[in-house]
C-alpha positions, 0 to 999 in steps of 0.5 A: 482498536486505538486511533493510530495504532492500527497497522498491516503489512504488504508490498510498496508499489510506486507507479503512476504517481500513486503509492499503493500497499497490496497485501495479498500474499499473490502478488508479484513483482512482475505483475507491478512492472507489468500492470497498470495501478487500475490493473492492479486494483483490479487484479488484487483484494487487498489494495491500498492507497497511501495517503500522506506516506513519507517514503524515505528509502523506500522503492517499488516492491519493498515489503512493509508494515504500517501503521495508520489513523484510519481507512476511508472507504473509497475504491481502492480504500485510502490509508491516513498513514502514520509510520512506515517500517522495512520488513 
């Protein structure tokens, strides 16, 4: 994998001044509204905190594809975003 070339797809959640990407197929928009950031992180397996993401025209609940340069090993994993594209 070339640095900066990796990509993933999921649902954006913007809540509590945090931007998350949730890849889990069972994720629902209702959960995003009803649960806190910590509850979402605890419930779903594939949750990433997006760092330095510029969200022009993107809102919570949108399906997105992101390209990133690295994933920091933390909980949740933090992703350095290069590009975001709406699906």
